[in-house]
Each structure stands twice: as C-alpha cells, then as structure tokens.
C-alpha positions as CSV (number, residue, x, y, z in Angstrom):
1,M,-18.6,-7.1,-24.9
2,Q,-19.5,-3.9,-22.2
3,T,-19.8,-4.6,-18.5
4,K,-22.3,-4.2,-17.0
5,E,-22.0,-6.0,-13.6
6,V,-18.8,-6.7,-11.3
7,V,-18.1,-8.0,-8.5
8,I,-14.4,-7.7,-6.3
9,I,-13.9,-10.1,-3.4
10,G,-11.0,-8.2,-1.2
11,A,-12.5,-4.4,0.3
12,G,-9.0,-3.6,1.6
13,I,-7.1,-0.4,-0.4
14,V,-7.2,-2.2,-3.6
15,G,-10.0,-3.4,-3.9
16,A,-12.1,0.0,-2.7
17,A,-10.8,1.6,-5.2
18,A,-12.0,-0.3,-8.0
19,A,-14.9,-0.6,-6.5
20,Y,-15.1,3.3,-6.3
21,Q,-14.2,3.7,-10.0
22,F,-16.3,1.1,-11.5
23,A,-19.2,2.2,-10.0
24,R,-18.1,5.9,-10.3
25,Q,-18.7,4.5,-14.5
26,R,-21.9,3.3,-13.4
27,V,-21.3,-0.3,-13.8
28,K,-23.2,-2.6,-11.3
29,T,-20.9,-3.5,-8.4
30,T,-20.8,-5.3,-5.5
31,L,-17.9,-5.2,-3.4
32,I,-17.2,-8.2,-0.7
33,D,-15.3,-8.2,2.2
34,K,-14.5,-11.1,4.4
35,G,-13.0,-8.7,7.0
36,H,-9.6,-10.7,7.7
37,I,-7.9,-9.6,10.8
38,G,-4.6,-9.1,9.2
39,Q,-5.2,-6.7,6.7
40,A,-2.6,-5.1,5.1
41,T,-3.8,-1.9,4.4
42,A,-5.2,-1.7,8.0
43,A,-1.9,-1.7,9.5
44,G,0.0,-0.1,6.6
45,A,2.3,2.8,7.7
46,G,0.8,5.3,5.0
47,I,4.1,6.5,3.4
48,V,4.1,7.9,-0.4
49,S,7.4,8.9,-1.4
50,P,8.5,6.9,-4.1
51,G,11.3,9.2,-5.3
52,S,13.2,8.5,-1.9
53,S,13.5,4.8,-2.9
54,Y,17.0,3.4,-3.0
55,T,15.4,-0.2,-4.4
56,P,16.1,-0.6,-7.8
57,L,13.0,-1.7,-9.4
58,A,12.9,-0.6,-12.4
59,D,9.5,-2.0,-13.4
60,Y,7.5,-1.0,-10.4
61,Y,8.7,2.6,-10.8
62,P,6.2,3.7,-13.7
63,L,3.4,2.2,-11.5
64,S,4.3,4.2,-8.7
65,Y,4.4,7.0,-9.9
66,Q,1.5,7.2,-11.8
67,A,0.2,6.0,-8.4
68,T,2.0,8.9,-6.5
69,S,0.6,12.0,-9.0
70,Y,-2.8,10.0,-8.6
71,Y,-3.6,10.5,-5.4
72,N,-4.5,14.7,-6.4
73,T,-7.5,12.9,-9.1
74,L,-8.2,10.6,-6.1
75,L,-8.7,12.9,-2.9
76,S,-10.5,15.5,-4.8
77,Q,-13.1,12.7,-6.5
78,L,-13.5,11.7,-2.8
79,A,-14.3,15.7,-1.4
80,D,-16.7,15.6,-4.3
81,D,-18.0,13.1,-2.4
82,G,-17.9,14.2,0.3
83,E,-15.0,12.3,2.1
84,T,-12.3,13.9,3.0
85,E,-10.9,12.4,5.6
86,T,-8.0,10.3,4.4
87,G,-5.1,11.7,6.2
88,Y,-3.1,13.0,3.6
89,E,-0.5,15.3,4.3
90,V,2.7,16.7,2.6
91,V,4.7,16.9,5.8
92,G,8.1,15.9,4.2
93,A,10.9,13.2,4.7
94,L,14.1,12.7,6.4
95,Y,16.5,10.6,4.7
96,V,19.2,10.1,7.6
97,A,22.2,8.0,7.6
98,T,23.6,6.6,10.8
99,S,27.7,5.7,10.3
100,D,30.0,7.4,8.4
101,E,29.1,4.6,5.8
102,E,26.1,6.0,5.3
103,V,27.3,9.2,5.3
104,E,29.1,8.2,1.8
105,R,26.3,6.6,0.4
106,L,23.8,9.1,1.3
107,K,25.7,11.4,-1.0
108,V,24.9,9.1,-4.0
109,M,21.5,8.9,-2.5
110,R,21.1,12.8,-2.9
111,R,22.5,13.0,-6.3
112,L,19.6,9.8,-7.1
113,I,16.7,11.7,-5.7
114,E,17.5,14.7,-7.1
115,D,17.3,13.5,-10.5
116,R,14.7,11.5,-10.1
117,R,13.0,15.1,-9.1
118,Q,14.6,16.1,-12.6
119,A,12.5,13.6,-14.0
120,G,9.3,14.3,-13.0
121,V,8.7,11.7,-10.3
122,P,6.1,13.5,-8.2
123,N,6.3,13.9,-4.4
124,I,9.7,15.5,-3.9
125,G,10.2,18.9,-3.7
126,D,13.4,20.5,-2.5
127,V,16.2,18.7,-1.8
128,S,18.9,19.6,0.9
129,Q,21.6,18.5,3.0
130,I,21.0,19.4,6.6
131,T,22.7,19.3,9.8
132,S,22.4,17.0,12.4
133,E,20.8,20.4,15.0
134,E,18.5,20.9,11.6
135,A,16.9,17.6,11.7
136,R,16.7,17.3,15.4
137,S,14.2,20.6,14.8
138,L,12.2,18.8,12.4
139,F,12.1,15.8,14.5
140,P,12.4,17.0,18.1
141,A,12.7,13.2,19.2
142,F,16.1,12.2,17.0
143,G,19.8,12.3,19.1
144,H,22.9,12.5,16.8
145,I,22.1,12.0,13.1
146,P,25.9,11.9,10.9
147,A,23.7,13.9,8.5
148,A,20.2,13.8,6.9
149,I,18.5,14.6,3.2
150,H,15.5,16.4,3.8
151,I,12.8,16.1,1.1
152,T,9.8,18.3,1.5
153,G,7.2,16.7,-1.0
154,S,7.0,13.3,1.0
155,A,3.5,12.7,2.0
156,R,1.8,10.5,4.4
157,L,-1.9,8.8,4.6
158,N,-4.1,7.3,6.9
159,G,-4.7,3.8,5.5
160,R,-7.7,2.8,7.4
161,L,-9.5,6.1,6.8
162,L,-8.4,6.3,2.7
163,R,-9.5,2.9,2.8
164,D,-12.9,3.4,4.8
165,A,-13.6,7.0,2.5
166,L,-13.4,5.2,-0.8
167,K,-15.9,2.0,0.5
168,R,-18.4,4.8,1.5
169,A,-17.7,6.9,-1.3
170,A,-18.3,3.6,-3.7
171,Q,-21.2,3.2,-1.7
172,K,-22.6,6.5,-2.4
173,Q,-22.2,5.8,-6.4
174,G,-24.3,2.8,-5.8
175,A,-22.0,0.4,-4.8
176,E,-23.2,-2.4,-2.7
177,L,-20.5,-3.8,0.5
178,V,-21.3,-8.2,1.7
179,I,-19.9,-9.0,4.1
180,G,-19.0,-12.4,3.6
181,T,-17.1,-15.1,1.8
182,A,-16.8,-15.4,-1.8
183,D,-16.0,-18.5,-3.9
184,V,-15.7,-17.9,-7.8
185,H,-18.1,-19.6,-9.8
186,I,-16.6,-20.6,-13.6
187,E,-18.4,-22.5,-16.1
188,N,-17.0,-23.7,-18.6
189,G,-13.5,-21.4,-18.2
190,V,-15.6,-18.2,-17.8
191,A,-16.0,-16.5,-14.6
192,K,-20.1,-16.4,-14.6
193,G,-19.6,-14.7,-10.8
194,V,-19.1,-15.6,-7.2
195,F,-21.1,-17.9,-4.7
196,V,-21.1,-15.7,-1.3
197,N,-22.9,-17.3,2.2
198,G,-24.2,-20.0,0.0
199,N,-26.0,-17.2,-2.6
200,R,-24.7,-16.5,-5.9
201,M,-24.4,-13.5,-7.6
202,T,-23.8,-13.2,-11.8
203,A,-21.5,-11.1,-12.6
204,D,-19.4,-10.5,-16.2
205,A,-16.1,-9.6,-14.0
206,V,-14.6,-10.5,-11.1
207,V,-11.3,-9.1,-9.6
208,M,-9.8,-10.9,-6.8
209,A,-8.1,-7.7,-4.8
210,T,-7.1,-10.6,-2.4
211,G,-4.3,-9.5,-0.7
212,A,-1.6,-12.2,1.5
213,W,-5.3,-14.3,1.0
214,T,-4.8,-14.9,-2.7
215,N,-2.9,-18.2,-3.9
216,C,-5.7,-19.3,-0.7
217,L,-8.1,-20.0,-3.9
218,R,-5.5,-21.9,-6.2
219,E,-7.8,-25.7,-5.5
220,Q,-10.3,-23.9,-6.6
221,L,-9.1,-22.1,-9.4
222,G,-6.4,-24.7,-11.2
223,I,-3.6,-21.8,-11.2
224,H,-0.5,-20.8,-8.8
225,V,0.0,-16.7,-8.2
226,P,2.9,-16.7,-5.9
227,V,2.0,-14.7,-3.3
228,Q,2.4,-15.6,0.1
229,P,2.1,-13.4,3.3
230,Q,4.8,-11.3,5.1
231,K,4.1,-10.7,8.9
232,G,4.8,-6.5,10.0
233,Q,4.2,-5.9,12.9
234,I,3.9,-1.7,14.0
235,L,4.1,-0.3,16.8
236,H,2.3,2.7,17.7
237,I,3.5,5.1,20.6
238,D,1.5,8.8,22.1
239,M,4.1,11.0,22.4
240,P,4.0,13.7,25.3
241,E,3.9,16.8,22.9
242,A,2.3,17.4,18.9
243,T,3.7,15.0,16.4
244,G,1.3,16.0,13.7
245,T,4.2,18.0,11.4
246,W,7.2,16.3,12.2
247,P,8.5,14.8,8.9
248,I,8.5,11.0,7.8
249,V,11.6,8.9,8.7
250,L,14.2,6.9,6.6
251,G,17.6,5.3,5.7
252,F,19.0,2.2,4.0
253,H,16.7,0.2,6.1
254,S,13.4,-1.0,6.2
255,H,12.6,0.7,9.5
256,Y,10.4,4.0,9.2
257,M,9.0,6.6,11.0
258,L,5.9,8.8,10.4
259,T,3.4,11.0,12.7
260,F,0.1,11.8,12.5
261,P,-1.8,14.3,14.8
262,D,-2.5,14.6,17.3
263,N,1.1,13.0,19.4
264,R,1.3,9.6,17.4
265,V,4.3,8.2,16.2
266,V,4.7,5.1,14.6
267,V,7.1,3.3,13.8
268,G,8.0,-0.2,12.0
269,A,8.1,-2.6,10.6
270,T,9.1,-6.0,10.6
271,R,9.5,-8.1,7.7
272,E,9.0,-11.5,8.8
273,D,8.9,-14.4,5.7
274,N,7.5,-17.6,6.1
275,S,5.7,-16.3,8.7
276,G,2.0,-18.3,7.2
277,F,-1.0,-16.3,8.9
278,D,0.5,-15.6,12.2
279,T,-1.0,-12.3,12.9
280,E,0.1,-12.4,17.0
281,V,2.3,-9.5,18.5
282,T,5.8,-10.9,19.6
283,V,8.3,-10.2,21.6
284,G,10.9,-10.4,19.4
285,G,9.4,-8.5,16.9
286,V,8.7,-5.0,19.1
287,Q,12.0,-5.4,20.4
288,E,13.0,-5.2,16.8
289,V,11.1,-2.3,16.1
290,I,11.8,-0.6,19.2
291,Q,15.6,-0.7,19.2
292,Q,15.9,0.3,15.4
293,A,13.2,3.6,16.5
294,L,15.4,4.3,19.3
295,R,18.9,3.8,18.1
296,I,18.2,7.0,15.8
297,A,15.9,8.8,18.0
298,P,15.7,7.9,21.5
299,G,13.7,10.8,22.7
300,L,10.9,8.0,21.7
301,A,11.6,6.2,24.7
302,K,9.7,8.7,26.8
303,G,6.2,7.8,24.6
304,K,4.0,5.5,26.2
305,V,2.8,2.6,23.7
306,H,-0.4,3.2,22.7
307,E,-1.0,-0.2,20.2
308,V,1.0,-2.7,18.2
309,R,-0.4,-3.4,14.7
310,V,0.1,-6.3,12.7
311,G,-0.7,-6.7,9.3
312,L,0.0,-9.6,6.5
313,R,1.6,-8.2,3.1
314,P,0.8,-9.7,-0.1
315,A,4.8,-10.6,-1.2
316,T,5.4,-11.4,-4.4
317,P,8.8,-13.5,-5.6
318,D,10.3,-10.5,-7.7
319,H,8.6,-8.0,-5.6
320,L,6.2,-6.7,-7.7
321,P,2.4,-6.6,-7.6
322,V,0.2,-9.7,-9.8
323,L,-2.3,-7.3,-12.1
324,G,-4.6,-8.0,-15.0
325,P,-6.6,-10.6,-16.1
326,V,-6.0,-14.7,-15.6
327,P,-5.1,-17.0,-17.7
328,G,-7.7,-18.9,-19.7
329,I,-10.4,-18.0,-16.9
330,T,-12.5,-15.8,-19.4
331,G,-13.4,-12.5,-16.8
332,L,-11.3,-13.1,-13.6
333,Y,-8.8,-10.3,-12.9
334,L,-6.1,-9.8,-10.1
335,A,-5.1,-7.0,-8.0
336,T,-2.9,-8.2,-5.7
337,G,0.5,-9.0,-4.3
338,H,2.0,-4.9,-3.9
339,G,4.3,-6.2,-0.7
340,A,5.2,-2.8,1.3
341,N,3.9,-0.5,-1.6
342,G,0.2,-1.2,-1.2
343,L,-0.6,2.5,0.4
344,T,2.0,3.8,-2.7
345,A,0.6,2.2,-5.2
346,G,-2.6,0.3,-4.3
347,A,-5.6,2.7,-5.1
348,Y,-4.1,3.1,-8.3
349,S,-3.6,0.0,-9.4
350,G,-7.2,-1.0,-8.4
351,V,-8.4,1.8,-10.8
352,A,-6.3,0.7,-13.5
353,V,-7.9,-3.1,-13.4
354,A,-11.2,-1.8,-13.5
355,D,-10.6,0.3,-16.5
356,S,-8.6,-2.0,-18.0
357,V,-11.4,-4.7,-17.6
358,M,-14.3,-1.9,-19.0
359,G,-11.8,-1.0,-21.9
360,R,-10.8,2.0,-20.7
361,L,-7.8,4.0,-21.6
362,V,-4.7,2.8,-18.8
363,T,-2.0,5.2,-18.3
364,I,0.7,3.0,-17.7
365,D,1.7,-1.1,-19.4
366,L,0.2,-3.6,-16.9
367,S,2.4,-6.3,-19.0
368,P,4.8,-6.8,-16.0
369,F,2.4,-7.3,-13.5
370,S,1.1,-10.3,-15.6
371,V,0.9,-13.4,-13.9
372,T,2.3,-14.8,-16.5
373,R,5.6,-14.0,-16.1
374,F,5.1,-16.6,-13.2
375,A,3.9,-19.5,-16.3
376,K,7.1,-21.6,-15.2
377,Q,5.6,-22.1,-11.7
378,M,2.2,-22.2,-12.7
379,D,3.1,-25.5,-14.6
C-alpha cells in the first residue's frame, strides 16, 4: 500500500531527518514534538568518526559507516533548501594515550584504524603517530601526552543546529510541525494515526522516534522496548583564545573533547545508568568531567564555565538502535535507541526507516536492529 500520510513522534535528529525524507518524497508529513527537557540531540557532542571507535560492535559498523557517508548527501540536500548552518566540519581527531600501557594499545589501535581506512571506512583520512609536542601544537591546552595518533578525516557537528535545519527544511518541503503530546491510535492491530492534545490525526504509518521515552508507551502498545535513559552531563567551556580549528580528542575511555567556533571547548561526558529521567546537574558529574579533561588538557583550567548540558541517551542492552516495524501492529515503526551514537547514525537511521516505510530501497540490512531481537523480554 502506498504511504500517503505519516506521523512522526519525536523531533530530535532521528525524527527530524525522517520527516525531511518523507516530505521530500511528497508524503503528507506531521512531525510532533513534546519538547522534552533532556533530549539527547540538544545535549550531544556531535562526533562523526566511527572509524576511530574501539568498541567491537560488528552489527553497528555497517550502519555507522553508511550514516557517516550519507552526511555529504544530506548536507547537499539541506543546502538546496537554504539550510547551511549545521556545524558540520572536518577538523580531524587525536587519539591519545595517557600511560605506558595505553601507548602499547595505541599501536594496535593505529593498525585497526588503518585497516578500516583501507576497507573504505569514511571520515578517516591520513593516520599518523605524532609526538607530544606535535599534539600540543594542534590542541594547545594539552599537557604532556605520552603518544597520540592524528586522524585527519574526523568530523564534528552541532546537534542543535542540524536538528533545527532538518525541521525547517522539512517544513519548506511541506511537513507540518505540531507541539504536543501524542498517543498512538490503534484499531484491530493497525496504527491509524495519533491523538495529539485530544485531537485525532489520521495516518497510514506512525514512526516513533521517541528516544529515551520510548518505553513510556509500553502499557498503551502492549510491547516492551528495552530503551532506558542514560544520563550524560557535558561541560561547555569558553576559552580566552580561538579554538574552532582544534581537533577532536578521543582515547581509551568514554570521555572526549571537541571544539566549536569561536572559543568553545566541549568536554564530556558522564554515562549514568539507572538515572531515570533526572536532568539535574550534579557536583559529582561535573567533577568527573573536569577531572578527566584536566588530566589530559590542564590548559583548560584557564577557561570559564559557559554551561553544563544534560542529555538522556536512549540506551539499549546490546548498545544497538531499534529500527523498523513493530510486530503485531501494522503501520507502526520504531526509530530509537541510539545511545551515545545518535549524532553519528541518527540522521541516516531516520531516513532509512522512512525509506522502508515507503517501500524505497534501503542501502543496509535493518534486520539486526529489529525489536524482535528482544522477543524473550517482550513475552
């Protein structure tokens, strides 16, 4: 059946990208946003460098690599719609070792990254081992770094700017943005649309891009989607000098640093499981982020705290997103669960789910991301 009307619940980067794709294909599109405090897109760092990840998630790689390559297409489409402010820029990355043990691990990591580059993984570029002095010339706030790898192709983006550009572009293509709370309308196992603020909206398909709030619909839909909020606290620092060309900083841990014009340094992030929907800034969280940052880059101590952002990552038990149809409910689809990888893979995920709804070609296999992999937990 041809999809003529669609409703997307959730206007983070995943939902906004899906709305943009539907609207570009001339499907009547309604994007519903509740405006949650703690939305992961608004707080996320925006590192687009999957080839430098040390986490062995084989099923995630095809998605992340395709998602990274897709940014060139997406940015071109947005530019055609007059949207050029996304914060996307190739600035390179430094993968740093902070101990003798990590120096040895760094040798293995370099070979892994080089193998990925030869296999065609995007956003890697040139890979070279550099000295502490060379690393400090690229990121002047560094202290002594035992060793580092310079990866020239890594990119950053501004999640808020990209999300807003997608929403505006979708509206230019005919999508409607509605602010409110949505409940899915299901009749006889078929999604018929939604109720928003008490008003019914009909649709041929409903896409739930509801992030950390996905499982809040468990009772209504009768399914369990094991997406839980993981709290992340992220510190924004204003430096006295320009930082816009400084590279991303990565390592053998979950903390990172990246910069934005003119003088912003973003450092993070905590990964707080079992946090519920708490979005408060805590002393312990900020202390963790600052300690990790100053251990590598003591020069950041002269900066001023601009703000602390708190986001709720939609985390799954296996660290993979949930993409595709909901079994037993015709016309209902999920696009959620990206955890800390939303700004890497979220935009393409939204497009891929939209294409699958419309019966268009999807360039990767979405079956590893089906909610049916959690079937035992759903019983």
